[in-house]
C-alpha positions as a Markdown table, in Angstrom:
| # | Residue | x | y | z |
|---|---|---|---|---|
| 1 | Unk | -4.8 | -14.6 | -6.9 |
| 2 | Unk | -5.4 | -16.7 | -10.2 |
| 3 | Unk | -8.5 | -17.4 | -10.0 |
| 4 | Unk | -9.3 | -20.6 | -11.5 |
| 5 | Unk | -11.6 | -23.4 | -12.1 |
| 6 | Unk | -13.3 | -25.5 | -9.1 |
| 7 | Unk | -10.3 | -28.1 | -8.9 |
| 8 | Unk | -8.3 | -30.3 | -6.7 |
| 9 | Unk | -5.3 | -28.5 | -4.2 |
| 10 | Unk | -2.8 | -29.6 | -6.4 |
| 11 | Unk | -4.8 | -27.7 | -9.6 |
| 12 | Unk | -5.0 | -24.4 | -7.7 |
| 13 | Unk | -1.1 | -24.3 | -6.6 |
| 14 | Unk | -1.7 | -25.8 | -3.1 |
| 15 | Unk | 2.4 | -26.2 | -1.5 |
| 16 | Unk | 0.8 | -28.1 | 0.8 |
| 17 | Unk | -0.8 | -32.2 | 0.5 |
| 18 | Unk | -2.7 | -31.5 | 4.0 |
| 19 | Unk | -4.1 | -27.9 | 3.1 |
| 20 | Unk | -8.3 | -28.0 | 3.2 |
| 21 | Unk | -9.7 | -27.0 | -0.3 |
| 22 | Unk | -12.8 | -25.5 | 1.6 |
| 23 | Unk | -10.4 | -23.1 | 3.3 |
| 24 | Unk | -9.7 | -22.3 | -0.2 |
| 25 | Unk | -12.3 | -21.9 | -1.9 |
| 26 | Unk | -13.6 | -19.5 | 1.7 |
| 27 | Unk | -10.5 | -17.7 | 0.3 |
| 28 | Unk | -11.3 | -17.4 | -3.2 |
| 29 | Unk | -14.9 | -15.9 | -3.1 |
| 30 | Unk | -13.2 | -13.2 | -0.7 |
| 31 | Unk | -11.2 | -12.0 | -3.1 |
| 32 | Unk | -13.6 | -12.9 | -5.8 |
| 33 | Unk | -16.3 | -10.2 | -3.3 |
| 34 | Unk | -13.3 | -8.0 | -2.9 |
| 35 | Unk | -12.6 | -7.5 | -6.4 |
| 36 | Unk | -15.9 | -6.8 | -7.8 |
| 37 | Unk | -19.0 | -4.9 | -7.0 |
| 38 | Unk | -22.3 | -6.0 | -7.2 |
| 39 | Unk | -21.6 | -9.9 | -6.4 |
| 40 | Unk | -24.2 | -12.5 | -6.4 |
| 41 | Unk | -23.9 | -16.1 | -6.1 |
| 42 | Unk | -24.8 | -17.3 | -8.9 |
| 43 | Unk | -21.8 | -15.3 | -11.0 |
| 44 | Unk | -19.8 | -15.8 | -8.0 |
| 45 | Unk | -20.3 | -19.9 | -8.9 |
| 46 | Unk | -19.8 | -19.2 | -12.5 |
| 47 | Unk | -17.0 | -17.2 | -12.0 |
| 48 | Unk | -14.8 | -19.2 | -9.8 |
| 49 | Unk | -16.0 | -23.5 | -11.1 |
| 50 | Unk | -17.8 | -24.1 | -8.5 |
| 51 | Unk | -21.3 | -25.6 | -8.3 |
| 52 | Unk | -24.2 | -23.2 | -6.9 |
| 53 | Unk | -24.6 | -25.7 | -3.9 |
| 54 | Unk | -20.9 | -25.3 | -2.4 |
| 55 | Unk | -21.1 | -21.8 | -3.7 |
| 56 | Unk | -23.9 | -21.2 | -1.1 |
| 57 | Unk | -22.0 | -23.1 | 1.6 |
| 58 | Unk | -19.3 | -21.0 | 1.6 |
| 59 | Unk | -21.0 | -17.3 | 0.7 |
| 60 | Unk | -23.6 | -18.6 | 3.9 |
| 61 | Unk | -20.6 | -19.5 | 6.2 |
| 62 | Unk | -18.8 | -16.5 | 5.8 |
| 63 | Unk | -22.2 | -14.3 | 5.9 |
| 64 | Unk | -22.8 | -16.1 | 9.7 |
| 65 | Unk | -19.0 | -15.6 | 10.7 |
| 66 | Unk | -19.4 | -12.1 | 9.7 |
| 67 | Unk | -16.8 | -12.1 | 6.7 |
| 68 | Unk | -19.7 | -11.5 | 4.3 |
| 69 | Unk | -22.7 | -9.5 | 4.2 |
| 70 | Unk | -25.5 | -8.7 | 2.1 |
| 71 | Unk | -26.3 | -5.2 | 0.1 |
| 72 | Unk | -29.6 | -3.6 | 0.0 |
| 73 | Unk | -30.0 | -4.8 | -3.3 |
| 74 | Unk | -29.1 | -8.4 | -1.5 |
| 75 | Unk | -25.5 | -8.0 | -3.7 |
| 76 | Unk | -22.5 | -9.4 | -1.6 |
| 77 | Unk | -19.9 | -7.3 | -0.2 |
| 78 | Unk | -17.3 | -7.8 | 2.9 |
| 79 | Unk | -18.1 | -7.9 | 5.9 |
| 80 | Unk | -17.5 | -6.4 | 9.3 |
| 81 | Unk | -15.4 | -8.6 | 10.7 |
| 82 | Unk | -12.8 | -8.0 | 8.4 |
| 83 | Unk | -11.6 | -4.3 | 9.9 |
| 84 | Unk | -10.8 | -6.2 | 13.0 |
| 85 | Unk | -8.3 | -8.8 | 11.0 |
| 86 | Unk | -7.2 | -5.7 | 9.4 |
| 87 | Unk | -6.1 | -3.4 | 12.6 |
| 88 | Unk | -4.2 | -6.7 | 13.8 |
| 89 | Unk | -2.1 | -6.4 | 10.9 |
| 90 | Unk | -1.7 | -2.7 | 11.0 |
| 91 | Unk | 0.1 | -3.5 | 14.3 |
| 92 | Unk | 2.3 | -5.5 | 12.8 |
| 93 | Unk | 3.0 | -4.0 | 9.7 |
| 94 | Unk | 4.6 | -1.4 | 11.7 |
| 95 | Unk | 8.6 | -1.7 | 12.0 |
| 96 | Unk | 9.4 | 1.3 | 13.2 |
| 97 | Unk | 6.9 | 2.2 | 16.2 |
| 98 | Unk | 9.7 | 4.6 | 17.9 |
| 99 | Unk | 8.6 | 7.3 | 15.0 |
| 100 | Unk | 5.1 | 7.2 | 15.6 |
| 101 | Unk | 5.4 | 11.2 | 17.5 |
| 102 | Unk | 7.5 | 12.0 | 14.7 |
| 103 | Unk | 5.5 | 11.1 | 12.2 |
| 104 | Unk | 2.0 | 13.3 | 14.2 |
| 105 | Unk | 4.3 | 16.0 | 14.4 |
| 106 | Unk | 4.8 | 16.3 | 10.9 |
| 107 | Unk | 1.1 | 15.5 | 10.2 |
| 108 | Unk | 0.1 | 18.3 | 12.6 |
| 109 | Unk | 2.8 | 21.0 | 10.8 |
| 110 | Unk | 1.5 | 20.4 | 7.3 |
| 111 | Unk | -1.8 | 19.7 | 8.0 |
| 112 | Unk | -2.3 | 16.5 | 6.1 |
| 113 | Unk | -1.5 | 12.9 | 6.1 |
| 114 | Unk | 2.2 | 12.2 | 7.0 |
| 115 | Unk | 3.0 | 8.3 | 6.1 |
| 116 | Unk | 6.1 | 5.7 | 6.3 |
| 117 | Unk | 7.0 | 3.6 | 3.4 |
| 118 | Unk | 8.5 | 0.6 | 2.5 |
| 119 | Unk | 9.7 | -0.6 | -1.3 |
| 120 | Unk | 8.7 | -4.9 | -1.4 |
| 121 | Unk | 9.5 | -5.5 | -4.2 |
| 122 | Unk | 7.6 | -2.9 | -7.0 |
| 123 | Unk | 5.2 | -2.1 | -4.6 |
| 124 | Unk | 5.1 | 0.4 | -1.8 |
| 125 | Unk | 4.2 | -0.9 | 1.1 |
| 126 | Unk | 2.6 | 2.2 | 3.9 |
| 127 | Unk | 3.7 | 0.7 | 7.6 |
| 128 | Unk | 2.5 | 3.8 | 9.6 |
| 129 | Unk | 0.3 | 6.9 | 9.1 |
| 130 | Unk | -1.1 | 9.6 | 11.5 |
| 131 | Unk | -3.7 | 12.2 | 10.4 |
| 132 | Unk | -4.5 | 15.8 | 10.9 |
| 133 | Unk | -7.7 | 16.0 | 12.4 |
| 134 | Unk | -10.4 | 16.0 | 9.4 |
| 135 | Unk | -7.5 | 15.9 | 6.7 |
| 136 | Unk | -8.0 | 14.9 | 3.5 |
| 137 | Unk | -7.2 | 11.2 | 1.7 |
| 138 | Unk | -6.3 | 10.3 | 5.3 |
| 139 | Unk | -8.4 | 7.1 | 4.5 |
| 140 | Unk | -6.7 | 6.1 | 1.4 |
| 141 | Unk | -3.0 | 6.9 | 3.2 |
| 142 | Unk | -3.6 | 4.8 | 6.0 |
| 143 | Unk | -1.3 | 1.2 | 6.6 |
| 144 | Unk | -1.4 | -2.0 | 4.3 |
| 145 | Unk | -1.9 | 0.0 | 1.4 |
| 146 | Unk | 0.1 | -1.3 | -1.6 |
| 147 | Unk | 1.0 | 0.8 | -4.8 |
| 148 | Unk | 2.9 | 0.7 | -7.9 |
| 149 | Unk | 6.7 | 2.4 | -7.0 |
| 150 | Unk | 6.2 | 4.0 | -10.0 |
| 151 | Unk | 3.5 | 6.2 | -9.5 |
| 152 | Unk | 4.5 | 7.1 | -5.7 |
| 153 | Unk | 7.0 | 9.5 | -4.1 |
| 154 | Unk | 8.1 | 7.4 | -1.4 |
| 155 | Unk | 8.7 | 5.3 | -4.5 |
| 156 | Unk | 10.6 | 6.9 | -6.2 |
| 157 | Unk | 12.7 | 8.3 | -3.0 |
| 158 | Unk | 13.6 | 4.5 | -2.2 |
| 159 | Unk | 14.4 | 3.4 | -6.1 |
| 160 | Unk | 16.8 | 6.2 | -6.1 |
| 161 | Unk | 18.8 | 5.0 | -2.9 |
| 162 | Unk | 19.2 | 1.8 | -4.8 |
| 163 | Unk | 22.4 | 1.3 | -6.6 |
| 164 | Unk | 22.1 | 1.7 | -10.7 |
| 165 | Unk | 22.3 | -2.5 | -11.3 |
| 166 | Unk | 19.9 | -2.4 | -8.5 |
| 167 | Unk | 17.1 | -0.4 | -10.4 |
| 168 | Unk | 17.8 | -1.9 | -14.2 |
| 169 | Unk | 16.9 | -5.4 | -12.2 |
| 170 | Unk | 13.9 | -3.0 | -10.7 |
| 171 | Unk | 12.9 | -2.2 | -14.3 |
| 172 | Unk | 13.4 | -5.1 | -16.3 |
| 173 | Unk | 10.0 | -6.1 | -17.7 |
| 174 | Unk | 8.2 | -3.9 | -15.6 |
| 175 | Unk | 5.4 | -2.3 | -17.1 |
| 176 | Unk | 4.9 | 0.9 | -16.4 |
| 177 | Unk | 0.7 | 0.8 | -15.5 |
| 178 | Unk | -0.7 | 4.8 | -15.9 |
| 179 | Unk | -2.8 | 5.0 | -12.9 |
| 180 | Unk | -3.9 | 9.2 | -13.8 |
| 181 | Unk | -2.6 | 10.8 | -16.6 |
| 182 | Unk | 0.8 | 12.4 | -15.0 |
| 183 | Unk | 1.8 | 9.0 | -14.3 |
| 184 | Unk | 5.5 | 8.5 | -15.8 |
| 185 | Unk | 4.8 | 5.1 | -17.7 |
| 186 | Unk | 8.6 | 5.7 | -19.7 |
| 187 | Unk | 12.0 | 4.0 | -18.3 |
| 188 | Unk | 13.6 | 6.9 | -19.7 |
| 189 | Unk | 11.6 | 9.6 | -17.8 |
| 190 | Unk | 11.9 | 7.2 | -14.6 |
| 191 | Unk | 15.0 | 6.8 | -14.3 |
| 192 | Unk | 16.0 | 10.9 | -14.9 |
| 193 | Unk | 13.1 | 11.1 | -11.8 |
| 194 | Unk | 14.9 | 9.2 | -10.3 |
| 195 | Unk | 18.8 | 10.5 | -10.5 |
| 196 | Unk | 16.9 | 14.1 | -10.1 |
| 197 | Unk | 15.9 | 12.8 | -6.9 |
| 198 | Unk | 19.0 | 11.4 | -5.6 |
| 199 | Unk | 20.9 | 14.9 | -6.2 |
| 200 | Unk | 18.3 | 16.8 | -4.2 |
| 201 | Unk | 17.4 | 14.2 | -1.8 |
| 202 | Unk | 13.6 | 13.9 | -1.9 |
| 203 | Unk | 10.9 | 13.0 | -4.2 |
| 204 | Unk | 7.4 | 14.6 | -5.7 |
| 205 | Unk | 4.1 | 12.6 | -6.6 |
| 206 | Unk | 2.1 | 15.5 | -8.3 |
| 207 | Unk | -1.2 | 13.5 | -8.7 |
| 208 | Unk | 0.9 | 10.3 | -10.5 |
| 209 | Unk | -1.1 | 7.4 | -8.9 |
| 210 | Unk | -3.8 | 8.9 | -7.2 |
| 211 | Unk | -5.8 | 12.4 | -9.0 |
| 212 | Unk | -6.1 | 15.4 | -6.3 |
| 213 | Unk | -3.2 | 14.0 | -4.1 |
| 214 | Unk | 0.2 | 15.2 | -3.8 |
| 215 | Unk | 3.3 | 13.8 | -2.2 |
| 216 | Unk | 6.7 | 14.7 | -0.7 |
| 217 | Unk | 8.8 | 12.1 | 0.4 |
| 218 | Unk | 12.0 | 11.3 | 2.3 |
| 219 | Unk | 14.5 | 8.8 | 2.8 |
| 220 | Unk | 15.5 | 7.8 | 5.9 |
| 221 | Unk | 18.1 | 6.2 | 7.3 |
| 222 | Unk | 18.0 | 3.2 | 8.3 |
| 223 | Unk | 19.9 | 1.2 | 10.7 |
| 224 | Unk | 21.6 | -2.2 | 10.0 |
| 225 | Unk | 18.6 | -4.9 | 10.3 |
| 226 | Unk | 16.0 | -2.3 | 9.8 |
| 227 | Unk | 14.4 | -1.9 | 6.4 |
| 228 | Unk | 14.9 | 0.8 | 3.9 |
| 229 | Unk | 11.5 | 3.4 | 4.8 |
| 230 | Unk | 10.8 | 6.7 | 3.4 |
| 231 | Unk | 8.4 | 9.4 | 5.3 |
| 232 | Unk | 6.4 | 11.4 | 3.1 |
| 233 | Unk | 3.1 | 13.4 | 3.4 |
| 234 | Unk | 0.0 | 13.5 | 1.4 |
| 235 | Unk | -2.1 | 17.0 | 0.2 |
| 236 | Unk | -4.4 | 18.5 | -1.8 |
| 237 | Unk | -2.2 | 19.6 | -5.0 |
| 238 | Unk | -3.3 | 23.2 | -4.4 |
| 239 | Unk | -2.0 | 23.5 | -0.8 |
| 240 | Unk | 1.9 | 21.8 | -2.6 |
| 241 | Unk | 1.1 | 24.8 | -5.3 |
| 242 | Unk | 1.0 | 27.0 | -2.3 |
| 243 | Unk | 3.8 | 26.1 | 0.2 |
| 244 | Unk | 6.0 | 23.8 | -2.1 |
| 245 | Unk | 9.6 | 24.8 | -0.3 |
| 246 | Unk | 7.9 | 24.8 | 3.0 |
| 247 | Unk | 6.0 | 21.5 | 2.8 |
| 248 | Unk | 9.5 | 19.9 | 1.4 |
| 249 | Unk | 11.9 | 21.6 | 3.9 |
| 250 | Unk | 9.6 | 19.9 | 6.4 |
| 251 | Unk | 9.5 | 16.2 | 5.5 |
| 252 | Unk | 13.5 | 16.4 | 4.8 |
| 253 | Unk | 13.4 | 17.4 | 8.3 |
| 254 | Unk | 11.6 | 15.0 | 9.4 |
| 255 | Unk | 13.7 | 12.3 | 7.8 |
| 256 | Unk | 16.7 | 13.9 | 9.3 |
| 257 | Unk | 15.0 | 13.5 | 13.1 |
| 258 | Unk | 13.7 | 10.0 | 11.6 |
| 259 | Unk | 17.2 | 8.8 | 11.4 |
| 260 | Unk | 18.7 | 10.4 | 14.3 |
| 261 | Unk | 15.6 | 8.6 | 16.5 |
| 262 | Unk | 16.8 | 4.9 | 15.0 |
| 263 | Unk | 20.6 | 5.6 | 15.1 |
| 264 | Unk | 20.0 | 6.4 | 18.9 |
| 265 | Unk | 17.8 | 3.2 | 19.4 |
| 266 | Unk | 20.5 | 1.3 | 17.7 |
| 267 | Unk | 23.2 | 2.6 | 19.9 |
| 268 | Unk | 21.8 | 2.0 | 22.9 |
| 269 | Unk | 20.2 | -1.3 | 22.1 |
């Protein structure tokens, strides 16, 4: 959402003439606080183009309802009410609930985090996650997490399942932003990586999206009517270096079992 001046609903891009501007402004406040640190009402008002009185009214309402909270320094931060909404969203994000047992087994086998992801435009959305107790990155790799597809093993393996025309359309005018020093930022190198992924049936992310995180992903063959998906594990780089072949084998086998589970469910429905 683009943050702009305090204007009418039409100027703010509303598609509905009966949209409530107060609600729109409250949502803009939440988005701004989520994106910035050490936010105070005066700076918030200036940034959003709101009057100070309107800003305090919005902030106080959001504080009372638990959507905002104050830090020790009296700056604004997101409140405890939001995780409840996220938990409810998490339950709706997962289109493959029958794979939860397989996902948990994979997480236990690798002693890490196992996830199922979907390609939505140029981003990967994690639809489901299971973690081995105490696994590194379990707070990062959670349902609802989104990231640029070119920086993630899930993204590579799902893009590799597309035909070349679809891949070219996806890559047109796509700025391959670098998230770490290892991120692939050249289109021709990404194309080579996708071709390699097609040949071997799995993809790697060697700290390309997050420093200190290595991922292995393999595609799930989803039935007609179910969104394309892939399964992956997230691990510390040193663990992958020590047992790469075993980890890749576990992910590929899990993807195969997941495909079979979905196929059996489709046949029985």
